[in-house]
C-alpha angles and dihedrals in degrees: 000000000000119000119269119250125235114225100246092210092055092046089057093051106039133050124192113227124219089256090057097251119127123234129199135183126255121268124225095045100100107079144346087057098147095077092047117089123243090246093055093046091048092052089051091064123103133025131301129202113248120250121274091240091056098049098088093051095048094047089053089055093048104047098165097041 
């Protein structure tokens, strides 16, 4: 059998923690930041855990993670 390929787009967007949970970065923080409040931009910092309903799909895209 050939090796399974990792989806490169998913590899750039998701990281698997040591505990096995998957983290992702926040959306809406790339551009058009002038109209967003300082509070909303501050709350978009950091990483989030992906939703439970998406875990199976993301794991399929990252076979070796």
